[in-house]
N, CA, C and O of each residue as an XYZ file, in Angstrom:
488
protein
N     304.597    189.158    178.086
C     304.238    189.838    179.321
C     304.944    189.151    180.486
O     305.144    187.937    180.476
N     305.309    189.922    181.463
C     305.948    189.376    182.654
C     305.318    190.016    183.884
O     304.546    190.969    183.780
N     305.658    189.480    185.043
C     305.135    190.033    186.289
C     305.519    191.497    186.467
O     304.816    192.245    187.146
N     306.614    191.903    185.871
C     307.072    193.282    186.043
C     306.160    194.295    185.367
O     306.108    195.456    185.773
N     305.438    193.858    184.331
C     304.634    194.820    183.584
C     303.145    194.463    183.518
O     302.339    195.274    183.059
N     302.775    193.277    183.964
C     301.380    192.845    183.896
C     300.665    193.206    185.186
O     301.177    192.956    186.277
N     299.493    193.788    185.065
C     298.727    194.162    186.251
C     297.776    193.037    186.651
O     297.478    192.147    185.854
N     297.311    193.088    187.883
C     296.295    192.139    188.346
C     295.049    192.290    187.480
O     294.404    191.301    187.132
N     294.716    193.525    187.138
C     293.555    193.763    186.287
C     293.677    193.081    184.930
O     292.694    192.553    184.410
N     294.862    193.089    184.363
C     295.079    192.421    183.082
C     294.914    190.905    183.218
O     294.337    190.252    182.349
N     295.424    190.364    184.310
C     295.272    188.926    184.547
C     293.800    188.563    184.744
O     293.324    187.558    184.217
N     293.085    189.393    185.507
C     291.655    189.153    185.712
C     290.906    189.202    184.386
O     290.024    188.381    184.139
N     291.254    190.157    183.536
C     290.610    190.271    182.226
C     290.909    189.046    181.363
O     290.038    188.570    180.635
N     292.128    188.541    181.443
C     292.510    187.351    180.685
C     291.641    186.158    181.100
O     291.143    185.417    180.253
N     291.468    185.986    182.404
C     290.637    184.896    182.914
C     289.176    185.124    182.540
O     288.486    184.193    182.123
N     288.704    186.362    182.689
C     287.306    186.665    182.351
C     287.019    186.359    180.878
O     285.986    185.773    180.555
N     287.931    186.755    179.986
C     287.751    186.477    178.552
C     287.684    184.972    178.300
O     286.825    184.499    177.557
N     288.581    184.237    178.914
C     288.628    182.784    178.743
C     287.301    182.155    179.178
O     286.737    181.317    178.474
N     286.819    182.570    180.340
C     285.556    182.047    180.872
C     284.380    182.473    179.986
O     283.539    181.649    179.626
N     284.326    183.744    179.643
C     283.222    184.260    178.822
C     283.176    183.603    177.450
O     282.095    183.272    176.963
N     284.328    183.409    176.820
C     284.377    182.797    175.492
C     283.794    181.384    175.502
O     283.294    180.915    174.480
N     283.852    180.717    176.629
C     283.367    179.342    176.744
C     282.001    179.251    177.429
O     281.468    178.158    177.622
N     281.439    180.415    177.795
C     280.165    180.460    178.506
C     280.218    179.604    179.776
O     279.288    178.855    180.076
N     281.309    179.729    180.504
C     281.496    178.941    181.727
C     281.051    179.685    182.979
O     281.107    179.118    184.071
N     280.605    180.954    182.856
C     280.172    181.663    184.059
C     279.067    180.892    184.771
O     278.940    180.966    185.993
N     278.270    180.154    184.006
C     277.175    179.380    184.601
C     277.684    178.332    185.591
O     276.939    177.904    186.472
N     278.936    177.919    185.456
C     279.515    176.920    186.348
C     280.353    177.551    187.454
O     280.730    176.879    188.414
N     280.641    178.840    187.316
C     281.586    179.502    188.211
C     280.915    180.135    189.426
O     281.028    181.338    189.661
N     280.227    179.316    190.177
C     279.684    179.790    191.450
C     280.846    179.902    192.441
O     281.857    179.218    192.285
N     280.710    180.748    193.447
C     281.772    180.813    194.463
C     282.076    179.441    195.073
O     283.234    179.124    195.342
N     281.043    178.636    195.289
C     281.241    177.290    195.831
C     282.132    176.468    194.907
O     283.122    175.886    195.350
N     281.782    176.420    193.628
C     282.550    175.617    192.682
C     283.975    176.132    192.510
O     284.926    175.352    192.448
N     284.110    177.437    192.435
C     285.449    178.009    192.255
C     286.328    177.779    193.472
O     287.513    177.480    193.322
N     285.779    177.912    194.670
C     286.593    177.678    195.870
C     286.992    176.212    195.968
O     288.099    175.899    196.404
N     286.106    175.318    195.570
C     286.450    173.898    195.573
C     287.534    173.602    194.537
O     288.484    172.876    194.828
N     287.401    174.150    193.347
C     288.405    173.948    192.305
C     289.755    174.518    192.735
O     290.801    173.926    192.468
N     289.723    175.657    193.394
C     290.947    176.272    193.896
C     291.641    175.347    194.885
O     292.857    175.166    194.825
N     290.880    174.771    195.779
C     291.436    173.844    196.767
C     292.028    172.599    196.105
O     293.094    172.124    196.498
N     291.336    172.086    195.113
C     291.817    170.902    194.395
C     293.133    171.207    193.685
O     294.070    170.411    193.735
N     293.199    172.357    193.026
C     294.436    172.731    192.336
C     295.575    172.965    193.331
O     296.725    172.633    193.044
N     295.262    173.531    194.494
C     296.294    173.718    195.520
C     296.828    172.369    195.983
O     298.027    172.229    196.227
N     295.956    171.381    196.104
C     296.392    170.036    196.485
C     297.283    169.432    195.401
O     298.270    168.763    195.709
N     296.939    169.666    194.136
C     297.777    169.173    193.043
C     299.149    169.840    193.070
O     300.154    169.202    192.757
N     299.197    171.102    193.438
C     300.475    171.797    193.596
C     301.278    171.165    194.731
O     302.482    170.946    194.598
N     300.616    170.877    195.833
C     301.300    170.271    196.980
C     301.906    168.909    196.643
O     302.943    168.536    197.191
N     301.262    168.173    195.750
C     301.771    166.851    195.382
C     303.210    166.901    194.883
O     303.979    165.964    195.097
N     303.569    167.985    194.226
C     304.923    168.104    193.690
C     305.984    168.226    194.781
O     307.167    167.996    194.529
N     305.567    168.583    195.980
C     306.515    168.792    197.070
C     306.381    167.759    198.185
O     307.183    167.727    199.119
N     305.355    166.917    198.071
C     305.117    165.919    199.111
C     306.345    165.036    199.266
O     306.907    164.545    198.287
N     306.737    164.852    200.482
C     307.847    163.988    200.900
C     309.223    164.550    200.581
O     310.224    163.901    200.885
N     309.312    165.713    199.989
C     310.630    166.311    199.730
C     311.141    167.002    200.981
O     310.364    167.524    201.780
N     312.433    166.997    201.139
C     313.032    167.791    202.213
C     312.910    169.272    201.833
O     312.597    169.607    200.691
N     313.157    170.129    202.788
C     313.129    171.564    202.509
C     314.116    171.893    201.399
O     313.798    172.653    200.484
N     315.309    171.324    201.479
C     316.341    171.608    200.482
C     315.925    171.135    199.094
O     316.103    171.854    198.111
N     315.369    169.925    199.014
C     314.948    169.405    197.703
C     313.761    170.180    197.149
O     313.632    170.337    195.935
N     312.897    170.663    198.029
C     311.774    171.463    197.531
C     312.278    172.769    196.932
O     311.729    173.256    195.944
N     313.315    173.331    197.526
C     313.884    174.563    196.966
C     314.652    174.300    195.677
O     314.763    175.185    194.828
N     315.180    173.094    195.528
C     315.942    172.739    194.326
C     315.051    172.575    193.102
O     315.561    172.479    191.986
N     313.734    172.540    193.282
C     312.814    172.432    192.144
C     313.060    173.569    191.160
O     312.910    173.385    189.952
N     313.436    174.740    191.664
C     313.657    175.878    190.767
C     314.810    175.637    189.789
O     314.915    176.325    188.774
N     315.665    174.673    190.088
C     316.812    174.379    189.225
C     316.567    173.200    188.288
O     317.440    172.843    187.496
N     315.393    172.599    188.373
C     315.024    171.458    187.535
C     313.926    171.918    186.580
O     312.765    172.039    186.970
N     314.305    172.176    185.321
C     313.376    172.773    184.362
C     312.066    171.992    184.222
O     310.994    172.594    184.162
N     312.141    170.686    184.170
C     310.938    169.873    183.990
C     310.016    169.971    185.210
O     308.809    170.167    185.066
N     310.579    169.837    186.387
C     309.776    169.928    187.607
C     309.235    171.342    187.798
O     308.084    171.520    188.195
N     310.058    172.336    187.516
C     309.620    173.721    187.656
C     308.464    174.021    186.700
O     307.531    174.738    187.061
N     308.522    173.484    185.503
C     307.434    173.678    184.545
C     306.134    173.079    185.090
O     305.083    173.716    185.024
N     306.200    171.878    185.616
C     305.008    171.215    186.159
C     304.446    172.005    187.342
O     303.233    172.186    187.453
N     305.325    172.470    188.218
C     304.895    173.276    189.366
C     304.293    174.592    188.883
O     303.281    175.045    189.419
N     304.903    175.203    187.883
C     304.399    176.472    187.340
C     302.994    176.308    186.782
O     302.152    177.188    186.960
N     302.731    175.199    186.113
C     301.392    174.964    185.575
C     300.361    174.837    186.694
O     299.266    175.391    186.594
N     300.703    174.116    187.752
C     299.769    173.979    188.879
C     299.564    175.318    189.583
O     298.444    175.659    189.964
N     300.636    176.067    189.750
C     300.529    177.378    190.379
C     299.643    178.301    189.537
O     298.841    179.062    190.076
N     299.794    178.226    188.215
C     298.941    179.026    187.327
C     297.473    178.621    187.476
O     296.590    179.478    187.446
N     297.206    177.328    187.637
C     295.822    176.886    187.854
C     295.258    177.490    189.135
O     294.111    177.936    189.160
N     296.059    177.505    190.198
C     295.624    178.093    191.469
C     295.298    179.568    191.281
O     294.257    180.045    191.730
N     296.191    180.280    190.618
C     295.984    181.711    190.399
C     294.769    181.960    189.509
O     294.000    182.887    189.761
N     294.591    181.145    188.476
C     293.418    181.307    187.596
C     292.120    181.174    188.372
O     291.206    181.980    188.201
N     292.036    180.158    189.225
C     290.804    179.994    189.993
C     290.636    181.107    191.020
O     289.512    181.538    191.278
N     291.723    181.575    191.606
C     291.620    182.697    192.542
C     291.126    183.948    191.821
O     290.282    184.677    192.341
N     291.650    184.190    190.638
C     291.213    185.346    189.862
C     289.763    185.194    189.406
O     289.005    186.164    189.412
N     289.377    183.988    189.014
C     287.988    183.750    188.614
C     287.048    183.980    189.791
O     285.951    184.512    189.617
N     287.471    183.583    190.985
C     286.653    183.810    192.181
C     286.559    185.298    192.496
O     285.494    185.792    192.866
N     287.666    186.006    192.351
C     287.641    187.458    192.541
C     286.707    188.104    191.525
O     285.963    189.024    191.865
N     286.739    187.631    190.284
C     285.825    188.155    189.263
C     284.381    187.876    189.639
O     283.533    188.764    189.549
N     284.097    186.667    190.053
C     282.724    186.274    190.370
C     282.159    187.074    191.533
O     280.990    187.459    191.516
N     282.990    187.326    192.552
C     282.530    188.035    193.748
C     282.811    189.534    193.697
O     282.441    190.274    194.609
N     283.470    189.978    192.622
C     283.843    191.383    192.466
C     284.686    191.871    193.651
O     284.432    192.929    194.225
N     285.684    191.075    193.992
C     286.624    191.427    195.056
C     287.796    192.181    194.441
O     288.398    191.714    193.475
N     288.117    193.323    194.986
C     289.293    194.078    194.560
C     290.497    193.454    195.255
O     290.721    193.672    196.446
N     291.264    192.680    194.505
C     292.378    191.938    195.104
C     293.465    192.844    195.662
O     294.083    192.514    196.675
N     293.703    193.961    195.029
C     294.718    194.878    195.537
C     294.319    195.393    196.905
O     295.135    195.417    197.827
N     293.067    195.805    197.041
C     292.591    196.275    198.347
C     292.571    195.149    199.363
O     292.933    195.352    200.522
N     292.149    193.956    198.939
C     292.121    192.815    199.850
C     293.535    192.468    200.332
O     293.740    192.177    201.510
N     294.504    192.502    199.413
C     295.896    192.213    199.784
C     296.458    193.276    200.720
O     297.122    192.951    201.705
N     296.197    194.531    200.417
C     296.688    195.609    201.300
C     296.111    195.461    202.700
O     296.841    195.569    203.685
N     294.812    195.216    202.796
C     294.166    195.068    204.103
C     294.707    193.847    204.841
O     294.944    193.903    206.048
N     294.901    192.755    204.126
C     295.405    191.535    204.768
C     296.840    191.716    205.231
O     297.189    191.281    206.329
N     297.673    192.343    204.425
C     299.062    192.565    204.827
C     299.136    193.502    206.029
O     299.969    193.309    206.915
N     298.275    194.508    206.066
C     298.231    195.394    207.230
C     297.836    194.598    208.471
O     298.452    194.742    209.527
N     296.828    193.773    208.343
C     296.390    192.928    209.456
C     297.522    192.001    209.905
O     297.749    191.830    211.103
N     298.238    191.398    208.936
C     299.359    190.513    209.264
C     300.489    191.263    209.957
O     301.118    190.732    210.873
N     300.751    192.498    209.523
C     301.803    193.299    210.159
C     301.465    193.564    211.623
O     302.351    193.567    212.478
N     300.182    193.786    211.911
C     299.757    194.002    213.299
C     299.840    192.710    214.094
O     300.257    192.714    215.252
N     299.449    191.616    213.483
C     299.408    190.319    214.158
C     300.807    189.743    214.372
O     301.055    189.066    215.370
N     301.713    190.010    213.444
C     303.066    189.456    213.481
C     304.106    190.576    213.420
O     304.768    190.737    212.395
N     304.262    191.347    214.486
C     305.233    192.450    214.459
C     306.663    191.935    214.266
O     307.048    190.895    214.801
N     307.431    192.690    213.492
C     308.798    192.303    213.157
C     309.617    192.018    214.403
O     310.347    191.029    214.455
N     309.502    192.874    215.403
C     310.340    192.716    216.593
C     310.061    191.422    217.352
O     310.912    190.958    218.111
N     308.895    190.840    217.160
C     308.551    189.593    217.835
C     308.779    188.378    216.938
O     309.127    187.303    217.426
N     308.586    188.543    215.644
C     308.563    187.385    214.759
C     309.716    187.298    213.771
O     309.746    186.361    212.972
N     310.647    188.208    213.785
C     311.749    188.137    212.826
C     312.560    186.859    213.055
O     313.109    186.638    214.135
N     312.621    186.025    212.011
C     313.401    184.794    212.085
C     312.724    183.664    212.836
O     313.348    182.633    213.086
N     311.467    183.835    213.201
C     310.745    182.791    213.919
C     309.302    182.770    213.455
O     308.792    183.762    212.935
N     308.645    181.634    213.647
C     307.275    181.520    213.186
C     306.254    181.762    214.277
O     305.064    181.876    213.982
N     306.672    181.843    215.507
C     305.747    182.111    216.592
C     306.481    182.579    217.839
O     307.683    182.352    217.972
N     305.782    183.221    218.742
C     306.454    183.755    219.927
C     307.059    182.666    220.814
O     308.013    182.922    221.550
N     306.498    181.433    220.744
C     307.054    180.353    221.546
C     308.239    179.671    220.887
O     308.938    178.881    221.522
N     308.466    179.972    219.623
C     309.597    179.406    218.873
C     310.893    179.966    219.464
O     311.050    181.175    219.634
N     311.804    179.060    219.768
C     313.079    179.516    220.333
C     314.094    179.843    219.247
O     315.262    180.106    219.534
N     313.635    179.826    217.981
C     314.506    180.192    216.878
C     315.338    179.022    216.377
O     316.015    179.147    215.356
N     315.306    177.915    217.054
C     316.132    176.773    216.665
C     315.301    175.689    216.188
O     315.816    174.635    215.813
């Protein structure tokens, strides 16, 4: 399976099966899942700490480092999906609504090539 053919629903089902098979729903409170998500995000950040922008982008060309980063990223996604399962959040709808909100907040004509209106682009 690849991102091109796998749906969010399939990924959620994969996580749900894993959790259900181990009877871990009892531990998967929103509090615990959000904390675990944050911890995994910090572990992902460790791989990039102190790297320059260029070296952080070069991780994609280093198979060993990319594998380690991919595992941490998968942990982040697993906990996000488990949290969506626990709270019954429709991620597609949440993403669409958030992207619409972001488009309003960050219009292309103001933010293209810059991170904020006060940014001089340099």
